[in-house]
C-alpha positions as CSV (number, residue, x, y, z in Angstrom):
1,X,-31.4,-7.8,7.6
2,X,-27.9,-9.4,7.5
3,X,-27.1,-12.0,10.2
4,X,-24.4,-11.3,12.8
5,X,-21.1,-13.1,13.3
6,X,-19.5,-13.6,16.7
7,X,-16.7,-15.5,18.4
8,X,-18.6,-18.0,20.6
9,X,-19.3,-20.5,17.8
10,X,-16.7,-19.5,15.3
11,X,-16.9,-17.0,12.4
12,X,-20.4,-18.3,11.4
13,X,-22.0,-18.1,14.9
14,X,-25.3,-16.2,14.8
15,X,-25.7,-13.7,17.6
16,X,-28.9,-12.1,18.9
17,X,-30.3,-9.1,17.0
18,X,-29.4,-6.7,19.9
19,X,-25.7,-7.3,19.5
20,X,-23.5,-5.5,16.9
21,X,-24.3,-6.4,13.3
22,X,-21.5,-7.7,11.1
23,X,-21.5,-9.2,7.6
24,X,-21.4,-13.0,7.6
25,X,-21.0,-15.8,5.1
26,X,-24.8,-16.3,5.3
27,X,-25.6,-12.7,4.1
28,X,-27.4,-12.9,0.8
29,X,-26.3,-11.1,-1.3
30,X,-23.1,-10.5,0.6
31,X,-22.2,-6.9,1.0
32,X,-19.0,-5.8,-0.7
33,X,-16.2,-4.1,1.2
34,X,-17.3,-0.8,-0.4
35,X,-20.8,-1.4,1.0
36,X,-19.4,-1.9,4.5
37,X,-17.2,1.2,4.2
38,X,-20.3,3.3,3.3
39,X,-22.2,1.8,6.2
40,X,-19.5,2.4,8.8
41,X,-20.8,4.9,11.4
42,X,-19.4,8.4,10.9
43,X,-18.5,8.7,14.6
44,X,-16.4,5.6,14.6
45,X,-12.8,5.5,13.3
46,X,-12.1,3.3,10.3
47,X,-9.1,1.6,8.8
48,X,-9.1,-0.4,5.6
49,X,-6.5,-2.8,4.1
50,X,-7.9,-3.6,0.6
51,X,-6.6,-6.7,-1.1
52,X,-8.5,-7.5,-4.3
53,X,-5.9,-9.2,-6.5
54,X,-6.1,-12.6,-8.3
55,X,-2.9,-13.9,-6.8
56,X,-1.6,-16.1,-4.0
57,X,-0.6,-13.3,-1.6
58,X,-2.9,-11.1,0.5
59,X,-6.4,-11.9,-0.9
60,X,-8.4,-10.7,2.1
61,X,-9.7,-7.1,2.7
62,X,-9.7,-6.0,6.3
63,X,-11.9,-3.4,7.9
64,X,-11.0,-2.4,11.5
65,X,-11.9,0.2,14.1
66,X,-8.6,1.6,15.4
67,X,-8.6,2.1,19.2
68,X,-5.2,3.8,19.6
69,X,-3.2,5.9,17.2
70,X,0.5,6.5,17.7
71,X,2.6,9.0,15.6
72,X,6.3,8.5,15.1
73,X,7.7,12.0,14.6
74,X,11.0,13.2,13.1
75,X,13.8,14.1,15.5
76,X,17.5,14.1,15.1
77,X,17.8,12.3,18.4
78,X,15.0,9.7,17.7
79,X,15.2,6.1,16.6
80,X,12.0,5.7,14.7
81,X,12.6,2.1,13.6
82,X,13.2,1.3,17.3
83,X,10.0,2.9,18.2
84,X,8.1,0.9,15.6
85,X,9.7,-2.3,16.7
86,X,8.9,-1.7,20.4
87,X,5.2,-0.9,19.5
88,X,4.8,-4.1,17.4
89,X,6.6,-6.1,20.1
90,X,4.4,-4.7,22.9
91,X,1.4,-6.8,21.8
92,X,3.2,-9.8,20.4
93,X,1.4,-13.2,21.0
94,X,2.2,-16.8,20.3
95,X,0.2,-18.0,17.3
96,X,-1.8,-20.5,19.4
97,X,-3.3,-17.6,21.5
98,X,-4.7,-15.7,18.5
99,X,-7.6,-16.6,16.3
100,X,-6.3,-17.0,12.7
101,X,-7.5,-18.0,9.3
102,X,-5.0,-19.0,6.6
103,X,-4.3,-15.5,5.0
104,X,-2.2,-13.4,7.4
105,X,-4.5,-10.4,7.1
106,X,-7.4,-12.2,8.8
107,X,-5.7,-12.0,12.2
108,X,-7.9,-10.2,14.6
109,X,-5.3,-8.2,16.5
110,X,-2.4,-6.1,15.2
111,X,-1.2,-2.7,14.1
112,X,-2.2,-0.8,10.9
113,X,1.1,0.6,9.9
114,X,2.0,3.5,7.6
115,X,5.6,4.3,7.0
116,X,6.7,7.4,5.1
117,X,9.4,7.3,2.4
118,X,11.4,9.7,4.5
119,X,11.8,6.9,7.2
120,X,14.5,5.6,4.8
121,X,16.7,8.6,5.7
122,X,17.0,7.1,9.3
123,X,17.9,3.7,7.8
124,X,20.5,5.3,5.5
125,X,21.7,8.6,7.0
126,X,24.0,9.3,4.1
127,X,20.9,10.2,2.0
128,X,20.8,13.4,4.0
129,X,18.4,16.3,4.1
130,X,16.3,15.2,7.1
131,X,15.6,18.9,7.6
132,X,13.1,18.6,4.8
133,X,10.9,16.4,6.9
134,X,8.6,18.7,8.8
135,X,8.3,18.0,12.5
136,X,4.5,18.0,12.2
137,X,4.5,15.3,9.5
138,X,4.8,11.8,11.0
139,X,7.5,9.4,9.8
140,X,5.1,6.6,10.7
141,X,1.6,6.0,12.0
142,X,0.7,3.0,14.0
143,X,-3.0,2.2,14.7
144,X,-4.0,-0.5,17.1
145,X,-7.0,-2.8,16.4
146,X,-8.5,-5.6,18.4
147,X,-10.9,-7.1,15.9
148,X,-11.4,-7.1,12.1
149,X,-14.0,-7.8,9.5
150,X,-12.3,-9.8,6.8
151,X,-13.6,-10.3,3.3
152,X,-12.1,-13.1,1.1
153,X,-12.3,-11.9,-2.5
154,X,-11.9,-15.5,-3.8
155,X,-14.9,-17.0,-1.9
156,X,-16.9,-13.8,-1.5
157,X,-17.3,-14.6,2.2
158,X,-16.9,-12.5,5.3
159,X,-15.5,-13.6,8.7
160,X,-14.9,-11.9,12.0
161,X,-11.5,-12.1,13.7
162,X,-10.9,-11.0,17.3
163,X,-13.5,-9.6,19.7
164,X,-16.7,-8.7,17.7
165,X,-17.6,-6.2,20.5
166,X,-14.8,-4.0,19.3
167,X,-16.5,-3.5,16.0
168,X,-19.3,-0.9,15.4
169,X,-22.9,-1.7,14.7
170,X,-23.5,-1.6,10.9
171,X,-26.8,-1.2,9.0
172,X,-26.3,-3.8,6.3
173,X,-29.9,-4.3,5.3
174,X,-30.0,-4.9,1.5
175,X,-32.4,-2.1,1.0
176,X,-30.2,0.4,2.9
177,X,-27.2,-0.8,1.0
178,X,-29.0,-0.3,-2.3
179,X,-30.0,3.2,-1.3
180,X,-26.4,4.1,-0.3
181,X,-25.1,2.7,-3.5
182,X,-27.3,5.0,-5.5
183,X,-25.8,8.1,-4.0
184,X,-23.4,9.9,-6.2
185,X,-19.9,9.4,-5.0
186,X,-17.5,12.3,-4.6
187,X,-15.8,13.2,-7.9
188,X,-12.2,14.2,-8.0
189,X,-11.1,17.2,-10.0
190,X,-7.4,17.0,-10.9
191,X,-5.8,20.4,-11.6
192,X,-4.3,20.2,-15.1
193,X,-0.5,20.3,-14.9
194,X,1.0,23.5,-16.3
195,X,3.6,23.7,-19.0
196,X,6.0,24.9,-16.4
197,X,5.4,21.7,-14.4
198,X,6.0,19.5,-17.4
199,X,9.2,21.4,-18.4
200,X,10.5,21.2,-14.8
201,X,9.9,17.4,-14.6
202,X,11.4,16.8,-18.0
203,X,14.4,18.8,-17.0
204,X,14.9,16.7,-13.9
205,X,14.6,13.5,-16.0
206,X,17.3,14.9,-18.3
207,X,19.5,15.6,-15.4
208,X,19.0,12.1,-14.0
209,X,20.0,10.7,-17.4
210,X,23.2,12.7,-17.2
211,X,23.9,11.0,-13.8
212,X,23.2,7.6,-15.3
213,X,25.5,8.2,-18.3
214,X,28.2,9.5,-16.0
215,X,28.1,6.2,-14.1
216,X,26.7,7.5,-10.8
217,X,23.6,5.3,-11.0
218,X,21.9,2.7,-13.3
219,X,18.3,3.8,-12.7
220,X,16.5,6.4,-10.7
221,X,12.8,6.9,-9.9
222,X,11.6,10.5,-10.2
223,X,8.2,11.8,-9.1
224,X,6.2,15.0,-9.2
225,X,3.0,15.9,-7.4
226,X,-0.5,16.3,-8.9
227,X,-3.1,18.3,-7.0
228,X,-6.9,17.8,-6.9
229,X,-10.0,18.7,-5.0
230,X,-13.2,16.7,-4.2
231,X,-16.6,17.5,-2.8
232,X,-18.3,15.1,-0.4
233,X,-17.4,12.4,2.1
234,X,-13.8,11.0,2.1
235,X,-15.0,7.5,3.1
236,X,-17.3,7.4,0.1
237,X,-14.4,8.6,-2.0
238,X,-12.3,5.7,-0.6
239,X,-15.0,3.2,-1.1
240,X,-15.6,4.2,-4.7
241,X,-11.9,4.4,-5.7
242,X,-10.8,1.2,-3.9
243,X,-13.6,-0.7,-5.7
244,X,-13.1,0.8,-9.1
245,X,-9.3,0.4,-9.0
246,X,-9.5,-3.2,-7.8
247,X,-6.4,-2.4,-5.8
248,X,-4.3,-5.5,-5.0
249,X,-2.6,-3.7,-2.1
250,X,-4.8,-0.7,-1.3
251,X,-5.3,1.1,2.1
252,X,-7.4,3.8,3.7
253,X,-6.0,5.2,7.0
254,X,-7.5,8.1,8.8
255,X,-4.9,10.1,10.7
256,X,-7.5,12.5,12.3
257,X,-10.7,14.2,11.4
258,X,-9.0,16.2,8.6
259,X,-6.3,14.0,7.2
260,X,-6.3,10.5,5.6
261,X,-4.1,8.3,3.4
262,X,-5.8,6.7,0.4
263,X,-3.7,4.2,-1.4
264,X,-4.7,2.4,-4.6
265,X,-1.5,0.5,-4.9
266,X,-1.0,-2.5,-7.1
267,X,2.4,-3.3,-5.6
268,X,3.4,-5.6,-2.7
269,X,6.5,-4.5,-0.7
270,X,6.8,-7.6,1.5
271,X,4.6,-10.4,2.7
272,X,6.2,-12.2,5.7
273,X,4.7,-15.3,7.4
274,X,6.5,-15.8,10.7
275,X,5.5,-19.5,11.1
276,X,7.2,-20.4,7.8
277,X,9.8,-17.6,8.2
278,X,9.1,-16.9,4.5
279,X,9.3,-13.4,2.9
280,X,8.0,-12.5,-0.5
281,X,8.6,-9.3,-2.4
282,X,7.0,-8.4,-5.8
283,X,8.6,-5.3,-7.3
284,X,7.0,-3.6,-10.4
285,X,8.7,-1.9,-13.3
286,X,7.2,-1.0,-16.6
287,X,3.7,0.5,-17.2
288,X,1.4,0.8,-20.2
289,X,-2.2,2.0,-20.3
290,X,-4.6,-1.0,-20.3
291,X,-5.9,0.1,-23.8
292,X,-2.4,-0.8,-25.2
293,X,-1.3,-4.3,-26.3
294,X,0.4,-5.9,-23.3
295,X,2.8,-7.4,-25.7
296,X,4.2,-3.9,-26.2
297,X,5.3,-3.9,-22.6
298,X,6.5,-7.6,-22.7
299,X,8.7,-6.9,-25.7
300,X,10.2,-3.6,-24.4
301,X,13.9,-4.0,-23.7
302,X,14.0,-0.8,-21.7
303,X,11.3,-2.0,-19.3
304,X,12.8,-5.4,-19.1
305,X,16.1,-3.9,-18.1
306,X,14.5,-1.7,-15.5
307,X,12.9,-4.7,-13.8
308,X,16.1,-6.8,-14.0
309,X,18.0,-4.1,-12.2
310,X,15.5,-4.0,-9.4
311,X,15.4,-7.8,-9.1
312,X,19.2,-7.7,-8.4
313,X,18.6,-4.9,-5.8
314,X,15.8,-6.8,-4.0
315,X,17.9,-10.0,-4.0
316,X,20.7,-8.1,-2.3
317,X,18.3,-6.5,0.2
318,X,16.7,-9.9,1.1
319,X,20.2,-11.4,1.3
320,X,21.0,-9.3,4.3
321,X,18.5,-11.1,6.5
322,X,17.9,-14.4,4.7
323,X,19.3,-17.9,5.2
324,X,22.3,-18.5,3.0
325,X,21.2,-19.7,-0.5
326,X,17.5,-19.2,0.2
327,X,16.9,-16.1,-1.9
328,X,15.0,-17.2,-5.1
329,X,13.6,-15.4,-8.1
330,X,10.3,-17.3,-8.4
331,X,9.0,-15.3,-11.3
332,X,11.4,-13.2,-13.3
333,X,8.7,-11.2,-15.1
334,X,4.9,-11.3,-15.5
335,X,2.7,-8.8,-17.3
336,X,-0.3,-8.2,-15.1
337,X,-3.4,-6.1,-15.5
338,X,-4.2,-3.7,-12.6
339,X,-7.3,-1.5,-12.6
340,X,-10.3,-3.6,-11.7
341,X,-12.5,-6.0,-13.6
342,X,-12.8,-3.9,-16.7
343,X,-9.9,-4.8,-19.0
344,X,-9.9,-1.4,-20.7
345,X,-9.3,0.4,-17.5
346,X,-6.1,0.7,-15.5
347,X,-2.6,-0.3,-16.6
348,X,-0.4,-3.2,-17.5
349,X,2.5,-3.7,-15.1
350,X,5.7,-5.7,-15.3
351,X,6.1,-7.7,-12.0
352,X,8.8,-10.0,-10.5
353,X,8.4,-12.3,-7.5
354,X,11.4,-12.9,-5.2
355,X,11.2,-15.0,-2.0
356,X,13.6,-16.0,0.8
357,X,13.6,-17.7,4.2
358,X,14.7,-15.4,7.1
359,X,17.6,-16.7,9.2
360,X,17.3,-17.3,12.9
361,X,17.1,-14.1,15.0
362,X,15.6,-12.0,12.2
363,X,12.0,-10.8,12.1
364,X,9.7,-8.2,10.6
365,X,11.6,-5.1,11.6
366,X,14.8,-6.5,10.3
367,X,13.1,-7.0,6.9
368,X,12.2,-3.3,7.0
369,X,15.7,-2.2,7.9
370,X,17.1,-4.3,5.1
371,X,14.7,-3.5,2.3
372,X,12.9,-0.2,3.0
373,X,12.2,1.8,0.9
374,X,11.4,-0.5,-2.0
375,X,14.0,-0.4,-4.7
376,X,11.3,-0.1,-7.3
377,X,10.6,3.5,-6.1
378,X,14.3,4.5,-5.7
379,X,16.4,3.0,-8.4
380,X,19.8,1.3,-8.3
381,X,22.1,1.4,-6.5
382,X,19.6,2.4,-3.9
383,X,21.5,4.9,-1.7
384,X,22.9,6.9,-4.6
385,X,19.5,6.9,-6.3
386,X,18.0,8.2,-3.1
387,X,20.6,11.0,-3.0
388,X,19.7,12.0,-6.5
389,X,16.0,11.9,-5.8
390,X,16.6,14.2,-2.8
391,X,18.6,16.6,-5.0
392,X,16.2,16.7,-8.0
393,X,12.6,16.3,-6.7
394,X,12.5,19.2,-4.4
395,X,9.6,17.9,-2.2
396,X,9.1,15.5,0.7
397,X,7.3,12.4,-0.6
398,X,5.7,11.6,2.7
399,X,3.7,8.4,2.7
400,X,3.9,8.2,-1.1
401,X,6.5,5.6,-1.9
402,X,6.6,4.4,1.7
403,X,4.7,1.3,2.9
404,X,1.2,0.7,4.2
405,X,-0.3,-2.4,5.7
406,X,-0.6,-4.7,8.8
407,X,1.8,-6.0,11.4
408,X,-0.1,-8.7,13.2
409,X,0.4,-9.8,16.8
410,X,1.6,-13.2,15.7
411,X,4.6,-11.7,13.9
412,X,3.3,-11.7,10.3
413,X,3.8,-8.6,8.2
414,X,2.0,-7.5,5.0
415,X,3.1,-4.1,3.5
416,X,2.4,-2.5,0.2
417,X,4.6,-0.1,-1.8
418,X,2.6,3.1,-1.4
419,X,2.4,4.1,-5.1
420,X,-0.9,5.4,-6.5
421,X,-1.3,7.0,-3.1
422,X,-3.0,10.2,-2.2
423,X,-2.8,12.4,0.9
424,X,-6.2,13.9,1.7
425,X,-6.6,17.0,3.9
426,X,-10.1,18.4,4.1
427,X,-11.2,18.7,0.4
428,X,-7.7,18.8,-1.0
429,X,-5.8,15.8,-2.5
430,X,-2.0,15.5,-3.2
431,X,-1.3,12.6,-5.6
432,X,2.4,12.2,-6.6
433,X,3.2,10.1,-9.6
434,X,6.6,8.9,-10.8
435,X,8.6,6.9,-13.4
436,X,11.8,4.9,-13.5
437,X,14.5,6.6,-15.5
438,X,17.3,4.7,-17.3
439,X,19.9,5.7,-19.9
440,X,17.7,5.6,-22.9
441,X,14.6,7.2,-21.3
442,X,12.8,10.0,-23.1
443,X,11.8,12.9,-20.8
444,X,8.6,13.4,-22.8
445,X,7.7,9.7,-22.6
446,X,8.4,9.6,-18.9
447,X,6.1,12.6,-18.3
448,X,3.3,10.8,-20.2
449,X,3.8,7.6,-18.2
450,X,3.4,9.5,-15.0
451,X,0.1,11.1,-16.2
452,X,-1.2,7.6,-17.2
453,X,-0.8,6.5,-13.6
454,X,-3.2,9.3,-12.5
455,X,-6.1,7.6,-14.2
456,X,-6.8,5.5,-11.1
457,X,-7.7,8.7,-9.2
458,X,-10.5,9.5,-11.6
459,X,-12.3,6.3,-10.9
């Protein structure tokens, strides 16, 4: 049986067997995050922020038991950003009063935060068409947690942050884990897109190219929605897909007993450390299947130009809240593999890293107001691109292309760009996929690129 971790003697303190059982650094072999998700009691709420990437930002996976869920709903009279800010601020603590390890996600108290793409319409009202946002669909979801299990993917060690009594009892006996691992995970059955769907998407791409050539916009991101079903338990589905995808910035958030968000995102929106006042953004542009030569993406002038445009957009967004002269492009372009440990699975992505220091008086909500939604999922210039998206796509994106992550009580913020993101309702899955359109885009190639991104959903 695995040992228990508590707060009295630090993360490695062993508690009596009658107290709740949590994975600890002394567990041998250590359970994986997927093991713990599978062991989580079915009658206890669960939230997961999954961080499996080999990089310097956000390397810890969090599992939490939400104790309060707040929905921010659409209303013409509402100020949803103000509501989010007030909620985050209501539990704000000084750093010294909150247990913390080095990575910001191992803070034991905070708010799981899910922001929908449509929240951007309240930041920039000229985008219009707020009527498309159904009153029953939240603009944001905020879930309170008072403790977290944190798994460091670099060391392979678990720690407990916050009050361990806020976490459920888990059966992490190696034999029980092995038996659960043998169970067949839910399989996803994606409905094959119709020829009409393909023609409709290619037609919207062609129209976007017309806008680009007319000088309205330099780049615009266009999406369409895939539909799927699955049989079985949604948590087991989340465990299997988060593990197989190796998501650098994944999330699993249960809205209620019927609805959940499952994100297998590779992309960071923003990582903000309040103590250093440092914000990092890592936009992605350019995708190739992992079976292709990564040099193909590295040499592509189209993909290079796409990312360069978004770098300029992100620099401008950060500049609204940053100290003068502090915005820096730390890495102009890296070609990264995303899709787990198997090099033949997943995709190659082009990624940039931009950092800045926030000026006095600015904080997490100001970053959101300045930079949300990510330019990588809109295009450039952002507002005109969003207007074209609203005209051509014909559906509300919801949490797809929004942001998911954690706002900690000490003022840190870690949010993904919610791509590779599914909305689950009962046994149905909606999984939008998109591509960045530029002047020399091929509608047929863009369609194929979107379908390549659906591979992550198949496991």
